N, C-alpha and C positions, 0 to 999 in steps of 0.2 A: 702708484701715485702717492706722493708724500702728503702727510697731513699738514694742512696749512694752519698755523697758529701763531699768535704774537710771540709766544714763548713755548718752546717745545716741552711737552709734558714729560716728566721724569718717571721711569718705571724701574722698580727693583725686581729683578728676576732671580729666584733662588732655586737651584737644582744641583745635585751632586753629579749628574751625568754631563760630562763636558760637551758631548755632541749635541744634547738637547739645549744646553745653555748657549752654545755658539749659534745654533739654528734660530732660537728665539731672539737672541740679541741681533743677529743679522737682519731678520725680517722686521723686527720692531724699529730698528734704526732706519731701515729702508722705508718704513712707513712714516718716518719723520719724528719718532720719539727719541728722547734721551734715555740711555739705558745704563744702569749700574747692576753689578751681579754679586752673588754670594753663593757658596757651595755647602753651607751647613746652617742649622737653625740658629746657633748662637751668633754667628757672624751676621745673619740676616737681621737679628734684633738690633745689633750695633749699627749696621748700615742704615736701617730704617730711622734710627734716632739721629744719625749724623747727616744723612742725605735728604731727609724729609721728602720722600718720593710722592708722586701723585697717585700711584698705584703700586701694589705689591703682587707679584705672581709667585706663589709659594708652593713648592712640592711637599707632599705629605711625608714621603719616605726620605728623611735626611739624616746624616750622621751628626754626632754630638748632641743635638736636640732635634726631635722630629718636628715636622711642620705644624702639627696640631698644637704642640706646646709653644712653638714660636709664634703662632697666630694669637694664642692666648696672651702671651707676653706683650706683643705689639699692641694689642687692644687696650692694654693698661695705660698707654700714653698716646695713642693715635687712633683716629677714626678713618684713616686712609682706606680706600676700597681694597679688598684682598680677594684675589682669585686663587683657589687652591687647585693644584694639579695632583691627580692620583691615578695610579695604575690599577687600582682596585675599583671594580664596578659593584661595590656593595653599599647598600643604603646606609648602614651604620656609620661608615666613614664619612659619607656626605652629610648625614645628619649631625654628626659630632662636629664637623668643620663649621657648619652653619650655626650650630648652637654656641660655639666659642667665638663667633664674630666674623666669620668669613662671609663675603657677599655673594660669591658664586663659586662654582667648581667646574673643572674640565677633566674628563676622564681620558687617560692615555690608552691607546694612541688616538690622536685627534688630528683633524684637518687644519692646516694653517689658517685657511679663510675663516673657519669657525672660531679659532682662537683669537684672531685679530678682531673679529666682530664682537666677541665678548669684551675684549680690551676697550674697544671703542665705546661700547655701551656703558661700561663701568666708569669711563672717564667723562662721559657726557653728564652734565648736571642733571640731577633728577628733577622731575616736575614737582614743585613744592606742594606739600600738603596744604590745602586751603586753610589759611589761618585768619587772623583778625580777632580771634578770641582764644586766649590761652588759659581761661578760667577752667576750673574742673568741670568734667562732664560726668553726670551721675544718672544712672538708670537702675532702679531697684537697689540691690545690694552691691552694685559695682560702681566705683568712683575712680575716674581716671583724671589725674592732675598733670597736664603737660608742663606747667611752670616748674613743678618739682620732679618731673619724670617719675611719678609715683602712682601705683595702682593699689587700691584697697578693695578687697573682696570679702563681704560678710564680716567687716570690722577688722580684718587682718591685712597687713601690707604684704603684697606679693611681688617678688622680683621678676622683672622681665628683661630679656635681651633687647637691644636697641630695635632690631627689626620686628620683634614681637610687639613692642610698644607702639611703633609706627603703624603696624597693621591694625592693632586694636583701635588706635585713634581714628584711622580712616573709617573703619566699620562703625564706630560709635558716633562719629560726626555725621554719618549718613544713615543714622538709625531709621529703620523702616523702609530703606531703599536698597535695591540690589546693587552691589558693587561688583562689576565684572572682574574676571581674573586679569584681563589686560589692564584695567584701570588700577588694580592693586599693584601689578608689576611696575606700571608707570610711576605711581605715587610713592611706593615703598622702596622698590629696587632701582627705579630709574630706567627700566628697559623701554625701548621703543619697538621691540619685536617680541615674538611669542615667548622666547626665553624658556626657562625650565618651569613648567607648570607644577611639577612635583614639589618645587621649593615652597610654593604657596600652601599646598596640602599639608606639608610637614609642619609649617608654622601655625596653621589653623589647628592642627591636632595638638600642638603644644599649648596653644591658648586655651583650648577647650579643657585640657587637663588641669589648667591653673584656675579657670574661672567658673566652670560648670560643676554643679553638684554631681552630675553623672555625665561624664564626657562622651559616653556612648549614646546618650539620649539628650543632646544639647537643647537648652531652652533659649540661650542668648545668641550664639553664632550658628546660624542655619545655612545649610547648603541649598542653593537654588540650582537644581539640575540644569546642566548645559549653559548656565549663565554666570554664576559666581557665588557670592555669599551675602548674607544680610544679618545685621545685628537687630535683634528684636527685643524690646524692653518688656 
């Protein structure tokens, strides 16, 4: 069944394997999306700038420039959702892709229905983080300033990736309350299904390494077993 939209969403698919490129293009177009393609990292960057896609599907193993570097370059000028494709089932590749700005990853080989579900989820507008106050949020030695996208920890500015910042904001705005994993996925990643729970764990680990004095014995970001996480001042 085709996707019904006022204007078809445009997806840039980047893979150097012609068979995969053709298969993904056929199934995405069949689902009602507009599709443009590239077969190497450098062409992907140029295509992303020229076509302004609504989503990028980017293979990690590419000629000329690999997908990790291409993702890094695209993030310099665009916040478009990026799904990485990888034949490697190693955490380091997934972690690196997420750290450099990818929103999701799919490991080859994958089922088409899973891939299309990920695409649909990435294109759906995320549930917005409850706002109404963009003033700084301060608890102890930690100050988060949404208006400046700035974090200060014990008097020092700390750089955060966009998803790390959004995650910390959700936790701090709900200080003292448990935020479930599903709520985090909904508000930070925009998922409306279970998604990759490992993604949250990885980002929580990065945040703890940046804000806790001892990341192995956290005082601020606490794990609530079987439920989610809590920011405790």
